[in-house]
N, C-alpha and C positions, 0 to 999 in steps of 0.2 A: 214360606211352609205352606205343607196343604193341609187339614183336618179333617183325620176321615173317621166314621163312627164305625159302620156295615162293614160285613168283608167285601162286596157288594163295590162299594168306592175302594176298600185296600186293593183289590185284585185288579183295577178300572186303571190306577192309578199308576200302579209298578206296570201294566200293558206295556208304554212306549219307554219305559226304563231297563229294559230285559236284556239291551243290546253291551250294556256296562255287568261293573259287581255290585253287587248288592248287600248291606250291611243291616244287622240286628239289632239292634237294643231291647231283649224284654227287661221291662219293667212292672213294678206296680203302685210307680211314682211317689210323689210326695220329693223330686229328685233333692240330690247334694251333691255335693264335689265326685263321691265316687260314681255314682250318677256319671255323670256331667263327663267326667275318664274316661269312661267307656265310651261314650258317647264320642269324643275331641276322637280317641283313636279310632273309631273308624269313620268317620269324616274323614281323617288325613289314609284311611286304607278304600275309601268306597265310594266307586262311579253314586251310588241314591243310600241314605240312611233311612230305614223306617227304627223308628224309637214306637214299642208300643208302653202303654199302660193301660192296666187294667188290677184290681184288686179282683183275682180271683179267689172262688167261695170257696170252692172243691178241695183246696188246701188248706184249711183252717177246718178244726176240730171243733166240737158245740164245745162255747163259754170260752173259746180265743174271740180275738179282739180284731173277727172283722167290721164290725159297725161300728168301732173307734178305731180306728186303722187309722193315720193320719192322709188325708187329701189336700189338694190346693190346686184343683187344674189352673186358674190362670196362673197361679205363679210359677209351673210346669212345661206351661206353653210357651210363656213370657223367655225363661231357661231355655228349652230346644231352641228357639227359638235365635238367640246370639249364640246357639252354636252352630248354628248352621241345617237343622234335622234339614228333611227335605219331606214325608210323612210322620205324621203325629195322629197314631191308630191307637182310640179309645175309644174300643166298641162299651155296651149293657153288658150285663148280664146274660139278659134274652139275647144277645146277636150274638153270644161266642157259646151259648149254652139252648141249641131248641128243649118244645116242650118235651117232655121220655128221654131226655139222652140219656142213652146209657149204655158206653162206650169209655171203658179206660185205655191208658197206657202206661206197665205196669213195668216194673224194672226190680227185679229181688237178683239172688248171685251174692246176700250179701253185703250189700251198697245200703240200704236201703231201710235194715232194719236193727241198725245201728248206731250210736251217735245220735241225732235229732229224731232217725227212726225208731228208736227202738219204742216197742211195747208200749213201755209208762211213759213215756216223754209225746211227742208229739203220732209217732206212731208211722209204718210205713204209707200209712194210707197220704202221709201231707205227701210223699211225693210220688205218690200216684196223681195227685192231683198237680203238681209239679209237672210231671213225665206227659200228660194230659196236656197243661194248655199250652205247655210247650209245644209241642209236637201239634197241635192244631196250627197254632201262627207261623213255626217249620212249611207245614202245609198251607198258608194262606202268602205267606212273603216265598217263601221259594229260595231266602240267601243265601250268599254263597259264603256267610261268614257268619254266625251269633257272636254277639262279647254275655260274660260274665263278668263277676268279678272273686277273687280268692276269699274274701271271709264266707264265701257261701260255698266253702269247698267240695264240702259234700253234694252237694245239689250240682256243681260242674262234672263232678265223678260220675253223679249217674247221669245227666245230659251225654255228658260225651258216652256212655255204653250204648244208651238210647242208640245215640246216631249210630252208634259201630252196631246192632245189633240187628236193627231195623235198615242199615243202606240211605239212612239219610245223605244228600250230596250238600252235608254243609260240612267246613271250619268250627269247631267251636275257637272262641280263639278265649283264655283266662286270665284276665287283666289282675296286678297289683292290688290287694287291700287297697284300699285309699282310709288314709286318722290324722286324725284333728290335730290339731299343734300337741295335747296334752297326749296324743298315745293311742288313746281309744278310736277302735275303727269304724265307721262312720255306715249307719245306719238310718232306716227312718225314726226306730223305734227311739231314738236317743231322745226325741223332744219328750218322752212320759218324764225322764228323771230329771226332781228338783236338784237346785246346786248341790246339796248333800250325797245323796246319789249317784251323780256324775262325778265326784272325786275318789268314790267308792269303787264306782268303772274302770277309773285307769286300775288297779288292779289288776283287771284282766289281761292287757296286753304286756304289762310287767311281769308278767309270773311266767309268758310266753317265753320273754326275753330273758329272763332269768336261767329259765330251763336251757333256752338255744346255749347259752355265753356255757353254759355246765356242758350242752352235750361238743359245741370246739374246744373247754376244756379236756375234754377226752370223756369222760361219763358217756357208756355205753348204756349200761339195764334201766330198759324202762321203770322200776319201779321209782329208781333214784330222781331219774331226773323228772317223773310224775311228782315225788317229795318235793323238787326243792321250787317248782314250780306250787305246789298246793301249798308252802309256807305262807307263801305272796299274798293269796287270797286269804289266808285267813287270818295275816296284820292287819289289814284290811278289814275283815269281819265278812269276806263273802264266800258263801256255800258253793260251792258249783253243782248243781245240777250233773254234770259229767266232767270229769278231767282227762281224757287217753289217748293214749299213746297209739300209733295205725299207719301200716303203709298207709306210702303218698299216692300209689298206682290202683289198693283194692279194696284197703280199710281194712285188711287182717288186722287181729293185734296182735302187737308187736313184743317180745321180749327183750328186746334190746336191737337197737340204732345200728344196721350192717346197711343202709342204701338211707334211700330220701323216706323221710318219714314225718306222718301230720299230726303234731300235738295240739287237738282243737279241747274247747271250753266253752261250755254254757255255762249262763249265772240268772238268774233272777233278784233284780236288784230292782228295788220296789215293781212297780207295773211293768217294768221292761224284762223283754228274756233277752238274754246279749249274746250272742257268737264271734269267736274269734277262735283263732285257727294258727299255726304259723313251721312251718315245713323247715325242718333239721335234719342232719346227717346228706346231707345235698346240696344244692348251691345259695340256694339262701341259708342253709344250718352250719 
């Protein structure tokens, strides 16, 4: 595995590998089994696999956990080596964003202004930071495929729209949410949870499963599905930052389920802001 830290090194390392398929797994590091599942999928499908590790400062609002976001590059390097990653791209912020950087990539159309992007939450500017850095990575790596997790469903939809609208020649592969044995979606921020908070946090996947079960039993009204999930959260003393049922294709709000619907939840438990989701009314619901 080759470790590269500059854009010039990355391009040079990729030059002789262009004859085969190139896969990209963009991450902010502190790997867990969800990251490794994306890497293994990429390794199985691509001739060359690039993993990027970059805690992107422009997707954090003031007061968020940029400075304390968990980092452990040596551990990440060892795990990526075990998976068989070819290129490990770990640039600095100064390398990614030149002085007086003033260009951003912005997606709107109802995808970035809701759920995590609502102004009272992280705001659409969060996704401006995501799409800007992902666009830069796509330009640098020029991958045939890029791998994202379903846990960040809104992010995946935003990136897919950017790729469609800007004609990036890359296939976006969205992989299932990786979960721990207790059902909690894997996240680098889970490290913030105390043992007691960790137990409470498992209410999120239970709430989603309760709602999905209601849908499987024929419940179609969004209000009833959401109420089922909310009861499970309340039993654990978890107050949702949001709990919403939206179209799985374009995040339109839904009054009832007549096709694939995204039930998405976010909640703050201790220091951790956790998100999770499930698709109901479709292949998974």
